[in-house]
N, C-alpha and C positions, 0 to 999 in steps of 0.2 A: 364851393366845396371841391376838393381834388377828385380826380377820376378814381373810381373804385378799383382797388388793385385786383389782379388775377389771384384766385384762390390757390394757395400753396399749402403744403403740409404744416408749415409753421403757423401760418395765419389760421388754418383750420384748428390746430391744437389749442391755440390761445382763445379763439372764439368758443370752442367747445367748453373749455374750462370756465369761461365767463358765463356761458349759458347754464352750466351746472351750478355755478355759484349763485346766480340770480334765482335758480330753482330752490336752492337751499335757503336763500333769504326769504323767498315767498312762503316756505314751509316753517320758518322759524316762528316761535311763539313771541319773540321780542319785537317784531315789527310786522305791519300789514302794509303791503304795497298795492296801490290802486293806479289805474291809468292816469297819467299826468303827474304822478308823484316825482319829486326831484331826488336824484341820487348824485353824489359828487365823487369824482375820481381824484385822489391825491396824486399829483404828478410833479416830478422833479425835472422832467426832460430826459431822464435816463431811459434805457431800453425797456426795462420792466414796466414802468408806469406809463410810458408812451404807448407801448403795445396794449396795455390794459385799457387805456383811454379809447384807442381806436376800436378795439374789440367790443367794449361796452357800448359805445355809440351804435355799432352795428347790431348787436344782440338785443339791446333795449329799445331801439328806435327803428332801424332800417330793415331788418330781416322780415321775411314774410310772416313769421309767427311772433314778432316782437311784442312785449307786453305794453308798449306805448308809454314808457317812462320818459321823463325829462332827464337829460344827462348834462351835468355841468362839471366843473373842475375847480380844484383849489391847489395853488402853487405856493408852498411855504418857502420864502427866501431867507435863508439862515444868515446871510451876510458874513460868512466865514472866509470867503475868497473874493478877490476883487471882481472876478467875472460873473459871479452868481446873479447880480442884478440884471445884467443883460441876458443871461441864460433864462431867467425867469420871464422876461419880456418876450424873448424869441419863442419859448415854449407856449406862452399864452397865445401868441399869433398862430402857431401850428394848431393848437386845440380849437381855436375859433374857426379856422379853416376846415377842421374836421367836423364842425357843426355843434360843438359843445357850447352850452350856454346856461347859466352864466360861467365865466372864467374869472376866478378871484385870485389875485396875487397878494399875499400877506407877508410883509417883512417881519422878522422877529429878531430879538436880541438874544444871543447865546453866550453864556459865561464860558471862558476858556481857562477854567481852573485846572490844576493838575489832576490826574486820574485818581489820586488818593483822596481827593475832596469830592464827595457826592458823585463818584463815578466819572468825573472829568468831562471833557467836551462831548464825547459820544452821548453820555447820559443827559447832559444839559440840552443838546440839540434835539434829542428824542422828546424830552419833556416839553420843550418850546414848540416843537412840531405838533404834538398831540393837543396841546392847549389851543394852538391856532386852528387845527382841524375841527376840534369841538366847537370853537367859537364860530367858525364858518358854517358848520352844520346847523347850529342853533339859530344863527341870524338869518340863514336862507331857508330854513324849514326843511332841509334835506332829511330823508328818512334813513339814508345810509351813506357812509363814506367808504369807498373802495380803495384798498391798499394793494400795491404791486409786489408784495413779498412772494418769492418763488420757492421752489423745492430746495434750491441751493441755500437760500436764507434760512429755511427750516433746519437743514442739516447743520449749518453754522450755529444756530441757536441751541440745538441739542448738544453739540460738542462744548459750547461755552457753559451750558448748564451742568454738564458732567464734570468739567474741569473745576467749576466753582463749588461743587457739592451742594447745589441749590435745591435738591429734592425733586420729586416727581413732576411738580408743576413746571419747572424749567425744562426737564427732559421731555415732557409732553409737548413742548414747543408752542407754536402759535395755533390758535383755533381759527377755523374758517369764518365763523360768525361770533362776534363778541359784542355784548350789549354795552352801550354807553348811556349817558344821561340824555334821553330824548331821541336817540337814534342808535344805529348799530354800525360797527366796522365789519366790512366783508373783505376777505382775502381769497379771492377766487383762483389765484395762480399758484397755490401751494403744491400742485401736482405738475407744474410746468417748470422746465429748467431755464436758467439764465441764457443758455445758448439758443433755446427756442424763442425767447422774447427778442433777442437780438436779430435772429433770422426773420421773425415776424415784421420787425421794423424795416429791415433791409428790403424784404419782399413788398412791403407797403409803400416804399419810397419815403420813409420817415427818417430823417437824420436825427440821431439821438446823441445826447451829451454824455461823455464819460467823465465822471467826477474824479479829479485827481486824488481826493481823499480816499477813494476806493483802492488806491495802490500805496497808501501811506502806512508803513509798518508800525507807526506809533499807535495805531488803533488796534485793539485786540481782535476785533472781527476780521480785519484785513489780514492779520497774521494767521488766523484760522483758515481763511479763504485761500491765501496765496502760499502758505507754508505747510500747515498741518494737513489739510485735506489732500493736496497733491502727494505728500509723503505717505499718507495712509493708502492712497490708491496705488502708489508705486510698490508698497509693501504687500498689499492685500489684493490688488487687482481692481479693475474698474467697478463702478456701481456703489461706492461707499456712500455717496450723498443720498442716493435712492434708498439704501438700506437704513440710513439714519432717519430719513423721513418716515419710512415704514415703522421704525421703532417708536417714533413720536406718536403715530396713530394708535399703536398697540398700548402704549403707556397711557395715552389719553383715555382710552376706553376703561382701563383698570382704575384710573384716577377718578373718573366720573362716578364709577360705582362706589369707591371708597368714600368719596365726599358726600354722596347721597346717603350712605350709611351713617356717616358722622353727623350730617344735618338732622337726620331722623333721631339719632341718639341725643343730640343737643336739645331738640324740641321736647323729647320725653323727659330728660333729666332736669331741664331748666325751665322751659316755657310752660310746661303743663302743671307746674306748681308742686311737683313732688319735692323739689328743692327750692330753697328760699332765695329770692333776689331782692336787692335794694337799690337805692339811687346811685350808690358808688361801689356796689359789691355784688358778688355772686357766690353762693354757697352750694357745693355739690357733695353728694354722698360718696365717700371713698369706696364703700362696698359696691355701690352701683357702677361706679367708674371702673373698678377693678375687674368687674365681670365682662367688660368689653375687650375685644381684641386690641392690643396696644396700638395698632395702626389707626383704629377708630378713636380710642381714648385720647391719644395724642392730638388728634384733630379737634376733639371736643374741647380740650384744654386750650389749644391754639385759638379756637374761636372765642372762648370766654376771655382770654387775655387780650385779643384784638378788640373786642367790644369795649373793654375797659380802657383802651387807649394805650396798651403797653407796646413798647418797641422791643420786639422779641426775636429770638433765634431758636433753632432746634435745641440748643443746649439748655435754653430757659424752659422749654416744654419738658425736656428730660428731667430737669431738676424738680419741676412740679410733680411729675409722675413718681419720682422717688418718695415723695410724701405720701403717695397712695400705695405704692407697691412694695416699698422697703421702709416702712415707718418704724422708727425706734426713738421717738421723742425729739426729733430734730427741731431746731429753732426756726423761726419764720424766714422765708426767703424775701429778699429785697430785689425785685426786678425793676427794670426801667418803668417808672410811673405806676407800678403795682406792687403791693405786699401780698404774700401768700403764706397762710399758716393753717395748721390742722389742729382741731380740737375734737377728740373722740373720732367719730365717723365723719365729721364735717370738715370738708376742705373749703376754706374761704379765700377768695381773691378780692382784694380791696384796692380801689383806686382813689387818687386825689381828684380825679376828673369826674364829671357828671356823665352818666350813660346817655347815649343818643336816644331821643324819644323813640319808643317802640322796639329798642334793641333787644329787650328781653320780653 
């Protein structure tokens, strides 16, 4: 194991963020961590994830008040560049020298379709990466997978969500803890900047890889990072990324409240038997739905459409609400995989698919 680095402000900042993240994980209802439980750090070899790996090993294993977890790593090798196979092996060596075990290297295949098709290479790489991470977590029995997303990544996510008009969920950005099937994702560095993770690696004597794709303007996130955010800071002054990250925190609080209200309304209107459900349909009282605030009623409709397997957008939800709020005998709506029609006070959503067991 390499000699422990002298504590510097950057190392301290990253360690503190990891310590807080592990605390949030222990307090989460989605997972219970006991001494000896395995957590995995997703590591690309870049500064963010390498700093995360070093700090996690220290906070989970080496510090005086460490919870005594086992810390491993998973490296997803996307195969998009000639050098990434060697980068993955070099990163695995560094992580083993830091004391992480096991260190898993998982090659994946990524479609390089145009951006107009299913989001292009960025989306395909993300999907392949998360599938590999989930597979690694489930096969190893890990309780959590730690991801190296930083404050800068959060700011970029918020701007992309705003530009795409994707609603509050996109503007709310990434959550610190996200439940998955059998484990959770933890993003402890959302309060840490990219410059801090780079300084942490430099101070720790860890050489990190700079992915050439992070400077390729064909990717929308790179254009936001290298063009849009600098232009905003030039026009508005420094601190834009921090302000966007704070915005995501505020939006997430409001969104959590709205979604809790919508879940309660859905339970009352559908699950409690006031309204009728069937194997391929849901019927909701228009009068009861109209009494809800539209921010809540829209979410109830969205939930019903989703359960029925519809491929939907906000426009589809708005069309359904017109049958509730502006009814003048319209004909039925034909949405992707769902028919919606009104008879008297009944709004009925019908699918050709069978509902998931327990969905209603």
